[in-house]
SENU-613369 format. One record per residue (C-alpha): residue number from 1; residue in one letter; x, y, z. Coordinates in nm, 2 decimals, always signed. Example, Ala and Ser with C-alpha at 12.3 -4.5 7.8 and 13.67 -1.06 7.14 Angstrom:
REM residues 2
<r i="1" aa="A" px="+1.23" py="-0.45" pz="+0.78"/>
<r i="2" aa="S" px="+1.37" py="-0.11" pz="+0.71"/>
REM end
This chain:
REM residues 213
<r i="1" aa="M" px="-2.91" py="+2.53" pz="+1.72"/>
<r i="2" aa="N" px="-2.85" py="+2.28" pz="+1.44"/>
<r i="3" aa="D" px="-2.75" py="+1.92" pz="+1.55"/>
<r i="4" aa="Y" px="-2.38" py="+1.85" pz="+1.47"/>
<r i="5" aa="I" px="-2.14" py="+1.56" pz="+1.52"/>
<r i="6" aa="Q" px="-1.96" py="+1.58" pz="+1.84"/>
<r i="7" aa="Q" px="-1.77" py="+1.23" pz="+1.85"/>
<r i="8" aa="P" px="-1.42" py="+1.29" pz="+1.72"/>
<r i="9" aa="Q" px="-1.40" py="+0.93" pz="+1.59"/>
<r i="10" aa="Q" px="-1.72" py="+0.99" pz="+1.39"/>
<r i="11" aa="I" px="-1.60" py="+1.33" pz="+1.26"/>
<r i="12" aa="E" px="-1.27" py="+1.17" pz="+1.13"/>
<r i="13" aa="Q" px="-1.45" py="+0.88" pz="+0.98"/>
<r i="14" aa="N" px="-1.69" py="+1.10" pz="+0.80"/>
<r i="15" aa="S" px="-1.41" py="+1.32" pz="+0.69"/>
<r i="16" aa="F" px="-1.23" py="+1.03" pz="+0.52"/>
<r i="17" aa="E" px="-1.54" py="+0.90" pz="+0.36"/>
<r i="18" aa="I" px="-1.60" py="+1.25" pz="+0.21"/>
<r i="19" aa="I" px="-1.24" py="+1.27" pz="+0.09"/>
<r i="20" aa="T" px="-1.27" py="+0.94" pz="-0.08"/>
<r i="21" aa="R" px="-1.59" py="+1.03" pz="-0.25"/>
<r i="22" aa="L" px="-1.47" py="+1.36" pz="-0.37"/>
<r i="23" aa="I" px="-1.15" py="+1.21" pz="-0.51"/>
<r i="24" aa="D" px="-1.38" py="+0.96" pz="-0.70"/>
<r i="25" aa="E" px="-1.60" py="+1.24" pz="-0.83"/>
<r i="26" aa="L" px="-1.32" py="+1.50" pz="-0.90"/>
<r i="27" aa="R" px="-1.05" py="+1.27" pz="-1.03"/>
<r i="28" aa="P" px="-1.21" py="+0.96" pz="-1.14"/>
<r i="29" aa="D" px="-0.90" py="+0.85" pz="-1.33"/>
<r i="30" aa="Y" px="-0.66" py="+0.90" pz="-1.04"/>
<r i="31" aa="H" px="-0.50" py="+0.59" pz="-0.89"/>
<r i="32" aa="F" px="-0.30" py="+0.57" pz="-0.57"/>
<r i="33" aa="V" px="+0.04" py="+0.39" pz="-0.60"/>
<r i="34" aa="D" px="-0.05" py="+0.17" pz="-0.30"/>
<r i="35" aa="A" px="-0.23" py="+0.16" pz="+0.02"/>
<r i="36" aa="D" px="+0.04" py="+0.31" pz="+0.21"/>
<r i="37" aa="Q" px="+0.06" py="+0.63" pz="+0.00"/>
<r i="38" aa="E" px="-0.30" py="+0.65" pz="-0.01"/>
<r i="39" aa="A" px="-0.31" py="+0.66" pz="+0.38"/>
<r i="40" aa="V" px="-0.05" py="+0.94" pz="+0.39"/>
<r i="41" aa="I" px="-0.20" py="+1.16" pz="+0.11"/>
<r i="42" aa="K" px="-0.56" py="+1.13" pz="+0.24"/>
<r i="43" aa="R" px="-0.44" py="+1.22" pz="+0.60"/>
<r i="44" aa="V" px="-0.27" py="+1.52" pz="+0.45"/>
<r i="45" aa="I" px="-0.58" py="+1.62" pz="+0.26"/>
<r i="46" aa="H" px="-0.79" py="+1.57" pz="+0.58"/>
<r i="47" aa="T" px="-0.54" py="+1.80" pz="+0.75"/>
<r i="48" aa="T" px="-0.56" py="+2.07" pz="+0.49"/>
<r i="49" aa="A" px="-0.89" py="+2.03" pz="+0.28"/>
<r i="50" aa="D" px="-0.66" py="+2.08" pz="-0.01"/>
<r i="51" aa="F" px="-0.68" py="+1.82" pz="-0.29"/>
<r i="52" aa="D" px="-0.36" py="+1.95" pz="-0.46"/>
<r i="53" aa="W" px="-0.18" py="+1.71" pz="-0.23"/>
<r i="54" aa="L" px="-0.28" py="+1.42" pz="-0.47"/>
<r i="55" aa="D" px="-0.02" py="+1.55" pz="-0.72"/>
<r i="56" aa="I" px="+0.25" py="+1.73" pz="-0.51"/>
<r i="57" aa="L" px="+0.37" py="+1.48" pz="-0.26"/>
<r i="58" aa="H" px="+0.67" py="+1.29" pz="-0.36"/>
<r i="59" aa="F" px="+0.77" py="+0.96" pz="-0.22"/>
<r i="60" aa="S" px="+1.11" py="+0.80" pz="-0.29"/>
<r i="61" aa="P" px="+1.12" py="+0.43" pz="-0.36"/>
<r i="62" aa="G" px="+1.06" py="+0.22" pz="-0.04"/>
<r i="63" aa="V" px="+1.06" py="+0.51" pz="+0.20"/>
<r i="64" aa="L" px="+0.75" py="+0.43" pz="+0.40"/>
<r i="65" aa="S" px="+0.89" py="+0.08" pz="+0.46"/>
<r i="66" aa="L" px="+1.23" py="+0.24" pz="+0.57"/>
<r i="67" aa="I" px="+1.04" py="+0.49" pz="+0.80"/>
<r i="68" aa="R" px="+0.83" py="+0.21" pz="+0.96"/>
<r i="69" aa="G" px="+1.14" py="-0.01" pz="+1.00"/>
<r i="70" aa="G" px="+1.32" py="+0.28" pz="+1.18"/>
<r i="71" aa="I" px="+1.03" py="+0.34" pz="+1.41"/>
<r i="72" aa="S" px="+0.99" py="-0.03" pz="+1.49"/>
<r i="73" aa="R" px="+1.36" py="-0.02" pz="+1.60"/>
<r i="74" aa="G" px="+1.32" py="+0.27" pz="+1.83"/>
<r i="75" aa="C" px="+1.48" py="+0.55" pz="+1.63"/>
<r i="76" aa="T" px="+1.46" py="+0.91" pz="+1.72"/>
<r i="77" aa="L" px="+1.26" py="+1.18" pz="+1.53"/>
<r i="78" aa="Y" px="+1.39" py="+1.53" pz="+1.50"/>
<r i="79" aa="T" px="+1.15" py="+1.82" pz="+1.41"/>
<r i="80" aa="D" px="+1.24" py="+2.17" pz="+1.30"/>
<r i="81" aa="T" px="+0.94" py="+2.32" pz="+1.51"/>
<r i="82" aa="T" px="+0.76" py="+2.26" pz="+1.83"/>
<r i="83" aa="M" px="+0.44" py="+2.27" pz="+1.63"/>
<r i="84" aa="A" px="+0.54" py="+1.97" pz="+1.44"/>
<r i="85" aa="L" px="+0.66" py="+1.80" pz="+1.77"/>
<r i="86" aa="S" px="+0.33" py="+1.88" pz="+1.93"/>
<r i="87" aa="G" px="+0.13" py="+1.75" pz="+1.64"/>
<r i="88" aa="I" px="+0.31" py="+1.41" pz="+1.63"/>
<r i="89" aa="N" px="+0.13" py="+1.14" pz="+1.83"/>
<r i="90" aa="K" px="+0.40" py="+1.07" pz="+2.10"/>
<r i="91" aa="T" px="+0.18" py="+0.79" pz="+2.26"/>
<r i="92" aa="R" px="+0.20" py="+0.59" pz="+1.93"/>
<r i="93" aa="L" px="+0.58" py="+0.66" pz="+1.91"/>
<r i="94" aa="A" px="+0.64" py="+0.54" pz="+2.26"/>
<r i="95" aa="Q" px="+0.48" py="+0.21" pz="+2.18"/>
<r i="96" aa="Y" px="+0.79" py="+0.14" pz="+1.96"/>
<r i="97" aa="G" px="+1.04" py="+0.31" pz="+2.20"/>
<r i="98" aa="C" px="+1.08" py="+0.61" pz="+1.99"/>
<r i="99" aa="E" px="+1.14" py="+0.97" pz="+2.09"/>
<r i="100" aa="C" px="+1.07" py="+1.29" pz="+1.92"/>
<r i="101" aa="R" px="+1.29" py="+1.59" pz="+1.98"/>
<r i="102" aa="C" px="+1.29" py="+1.96" pz="+1.88"/>
<r i="103" aa="Y" px="+1.61" py="+2.14" pz="+1.97"/>
<r i="104" aa="V" px="+1.52" py="+2.49" pz="+1.80"/>
<r i="105" aa="S" px="+1.48" py="+2.65" pz="+2.16"/>
<r i="106" aa="D" px="+1.76" py="+2.44" pz="+2.32"/>
<r i="107" aa="P" px="+2.00" py="+2.69" pz="+2.49"/>
<r i="108" aa="R" px="+2.30" py="+2.50" pz="+2.32"/>
<r i="109" aa="V" px="+2.13" py="+2.57" pz="+1.98"/>
<r i="110" aa="I" px="+2.07" py="+2.93" pz="+2.05"/>
<r i="111" aa="Q" px="+2.45" py="+2.97" pz="+2.14"/>
<r i="112" aa="I" px="+2.57" py="+2.77" pz="+1.83"/>
<r i="113" aa="A" px="+2.35" py="+2.98" pz="+1.61"/>
<r i="114" aa="K" px="+2.49" py="+3.30" pz="+1.76"/>
<r i="115" aa="D" px="+2.85" py="+3.18" pz="+1.74"/>
<r i="116" aa="R" px="+2.82" py="+3.06" pz="+1.39"/>
<r i="117" aa="Q" px="+2.59" py="+3.34" pz="+1.26"/>
<r i="118" aa="I" px="+2.34" py="+3.07" pz="+1.13"/>
<r i="119" aa="T" px="+1.97" py="+3.00" pz="+1.19"/>
<r i="120" aa="R" px="+1.86" py="+2.82" pz="+1.50"/>
<r i="121" aa="S" px="+1.72" py="+2.55" pz="+1.27"/>
<r i="122" aa="M" px="+2.06" py="+2.49" pz="+1.11"/>
<r i="123" aa="A" px="+2.21" py="+2.48" pz="+1.46"/>
<r i="124" aa="A" px="+1.95" py="+2.22" pz="+1.56"/>
<r i="125" aa="V" px="+2.05" py="+1.99" pz="+1.27"/>
<r i="126" aa="D" px="+2.41" py="+2.02" pz="+1.38"/>
<r i="127" aa="L" px="+2.33" py="+1.93" pz="+1.74"/>
<r i="128" aa="A" px="+2.10" py="+1.64" pz="+1.63"/>
<r i="129" aa="L" px="+2.37" py="+1.48" pz="+1.42"/>
<r i="130" aa="Q" px="+2.61" py="+1.48" pz="+1.70"/>
<r i="131" aa="E" px="+2.38" py="+1.23" pz="+1.88"/>
<r i="132" aa="S" px="+2.40" py="+0.86" pz="+1.84"/>
<r i="133" aa="G" px="+2.13" py="+0.62" pz="+1.71"/>
<r i="134" aa="E" px="+1.92" py="+0.60" pz="+1.41"/>
<r i="135" aa="K" px="+1.74" py="+0.92" pz="+1.30"/>
<r i="136" aa="I" px="+1.45" py="+1.05" pz="+1.10"/>
<r i="137" aa="F" px="+1.42" py="+1.41" pz="+1.03"/>
<r i="138" aa="V" px="+1.08" py="+1.58" pz="+1.00"/>
<r i="139" aa="F" px="+1.09" py="+1.94" pz="+0.86"/>
<r i="140" aa="G" px="+0.78" py="+2.14" pz="+0.79"/>
<r i="141" aa="N" px="+0.90" py="+2.50" pz="+0.83"/>
<r i="142" aa="A" px="+1.26" py="+2.57" pz="+0.78"/>
<r i="143" aa="P" px="+1.43" py="+2.53" pz="+0.43"/>
<r i="144" aa="T" px="+1.76" py="+2.62" pz="+0.61"/>
<r i="145" aa="A" px="+1.73" py="+2.30" pz="+0.82"/>
<r i="146" aa="L" px="+1.68" py="+2.10" pz="+0.51"/>
<r i="147" aa="F" px="+1.97" py="+2.25" pz="+0.33"/>
<r i="148" aa="R" px="+2.19" py="+2.22" pz="+0.63"/>
<r i="149" aa="L" px="+2.11" py="+1.84" pz="+0.66"/>
<r i="150" aa="M" px="+2.22" py="+1.79" pz="+0.30"/>
<r i="151" aa="E" px="+2.53" py="+1.98" pz="+0.35"/>
<r i="152" aa="H" px="+2.64" py="+1.73" pz="+0.62"/>
<r i="153" aa="Q" px="+2.60" py="+1.45" pz="+0.36"/>
<r i="154" aa="S" px="+2.46" py="+1.26" pz="+0.66"/>
<r i="155" aa="A" px="+2.25" py="+0.94" pz="+0.59"/>
<r i="156" aa="P" px="+1.94" py="+0.93" pz="+0.82"/>
<r i="157" aa="I" px="+1.68" py="+0.67" pz="+0.78"/>
<r i="158" aa="A" px="+1.46" py="+0.91" pz="+0.59"/>
<r i="159" aa="V" px="+1.36" py="+1.27" pz="+0.58"/>
<r i="160" aa="V" px="+1.01" py="+1.41" pz="+0.58"/>
<r i="161" aa="G" px="+1.08" py="+1.75" pz="+0.41"/>
<r i="162" aa="V" px="+0.77" py="+1.97" pz="+0.35"/>
<r i="163" aa="P" px="+0.89" py="+2.33" pz="+0.44"/>
<r i="164" aa="V" px="+0.63" py="+2.60" pz="+0.36"/>
<r i="165" aa="G" px="+0.69" py="+2.93" pz="+0.20"/>
<r i="166" aa="F" px="+0.84" py="+3.16" pz="-0.07"/>
<r i="167" aa="V" px="+1.21" py="+3.19" pz="+0.03"/>
<r i="168" aa="G" px="+1.40" py="+2.87" pz="-0.03"/>
<r i="169" aa="A" px="+1.12" py="+2.63" pz="+0.04"/>
<r i="170" aa="E" px="+1.06" py="+2.50" pz="-0.30"/>
<r i="171" aa="E" px="+1.44" py="+2.50" pz="-0.39"/>
<r i="172" aa="S" px="+1.52" py="+2.31" pz="-0.06"/>
<r i="173" aa="K" px="+1.25" py="+2.05" pz="-0.15"/>
<r i="174" aa="N" px="+1.37" py="+2.01" pz="-0.50"/>
<r i="175" aa="A" px="+1.73" py="+1.96" pz="-0.37"/>
<r i="176" aa="L" px="+1.60" py="+1.69" pz="-0.12"/>
<r i="177" aa="I" px="+1.41" py="+1.51" pz="-0.40"/>
<r i="178" aa="N" px="+1.73" py="+1.49" pz="-0.61"/>
<r i="179" aa="S" px="+1.97" py="+1.43" pz="-0.32"/>
<r i="180" aa="G" px="+1.94" py="+1.06" pz="-0.32"/>
<r i="181" aa="L" px="+1.81" py="+1.06" pz="+0.05"/>
<r i="182" aa="S" px="+1.51" py="+0.84" pz="+0.13"/>
<r i="183" aa="C" px="+1.25" py="+1.10" pz="+0.16"/>
<r i="184" aa="I" px="+0.87" py="+1.22" pz="+0.15"/>
<r i="185" aa="A" px="+0.88" py="+1.58" pz="+0.00"/>
<r i="186" aa="A" px="+0.62" py="+1.84" pz="-0.11"/>
<r i="187" aa="K" px="+0.67" py="+1.98" pz="-0.46"/>
<r i="188" aa="G" px="+0.63" py="+2.35" pz="-0.48"/>
<r i="189" aa="R" px="+0.56" py="+2.60" pz="-0.21"/>
<r i="190" aa="K" px="+0.30" py="+2.42" pz="+0.00"/>
<r i="191" aa="G" px="+0.38" py="+2.25" pz="+0.32"/>
<r i="192" aa="G" px="+0.39" py="+2.32" pz="+0.69"/>
<r i="193" aa="S" px="+0.45" py="+2.18" pz="+1.03"/>
<r i="194" aa="N" px="+0.10" py="+2.04" pz="+1.04"/>
<r i="195" aa="I" px="+0.16" py="+1.85" pz="+0.73"/>
<r i="196" aa="A" px="+0.49" py="+1.71" pz="+0.85"/>
<r i="197" aa="A" px="+0.31" py="+1.59" pz="+1.17"/>
<r i="198" aa="A" px="+0.02" py="+1.45" pz="+0.95"/>
<r i="199" aa="I" px="+0.25" py="+1.26" pz="+0.74"/>
<r i="200" aa="V" px="+0.43" py="+1.09" pz="+1.04"/>
<r i="201" aa="N" px="+0.09" py="+1.02" pz="+1.22"/>
<r i="202" aa="A" px="-0.06" py="+0.85" pz="+0.90"/>
<r i="203" aa="I" px="+0.25" py="+0.61" pz="+0.90"/>
<r i="204" aa="L" px="+0.22" py="+0.55" pz="+1.28"/>
<r i="205" aa="Y" px="-0.16" py="+0.48" pz="+1.25"/>
<r i="206" aa="R" px="-0.11" py="+0.23" pz="+0.97"/>
<r i="207" aa="M" px="+0.17" py="+0.05" pz="+1.14"/>
<r i="208" aa="P" px="-0.03" py="-0.22" pz="+1.34"/>
<r i="209" aa="E" px="-0.23" py="-0.30" pz="+1.03"/>
<r i="210" aa="V" px="+0.08" py="-0.34" pz="+0.80"/>
<r i="211" aa="T" px="+0.28" py="-0.53" pz="+1.08"/>
<r i="212" aa="H" px="+0.00" py="-0.78" pz="+1.17"/>
<r i="213" aa="G" px="-0.22" py="-0.76" pz="+0.86"/>
REM end
């Protein structure tokens, strides 16, 4: 059997070195806006092996600083799927006193969705907005959750909006980009819960360097 790298840290380090080299080769004129956006975009590419993310990830002005500030104050993150919830590094979040919640399978949400004839993702947003405290919403799957949040005209700290798909996904993200909410959003159809988690993790992993650098 061929030798292969078994150390996870070495695999990740090698992956990021390859990503950097390929960007230099394939897009020699490409320039990241800053180190913050570079960290997020490269982690999304690392998650997907898709270099389209160099061009399709939208950052509203100052959004990364706003998200870092919210996390440092112990805000709550709400996801639209258990997959996004599972992918986010809760150990890192807990270091800042943060929680991550997903209510899509909560019995209260199931009942609300049934009573109001709406999706559970929409009902989960309704429930989350009833809770106190600062909030960041992280959506990787459900356009209806994103539309619902904007209907409420709520003002969370920020929204990570990267729903994937063909029905409402692109439209919901375009609406988010134009909503005035602080956001990170994917242009077009691409996205997913893994992307949403990767974005949050990239921010978390960079926080010690930004805070103490």
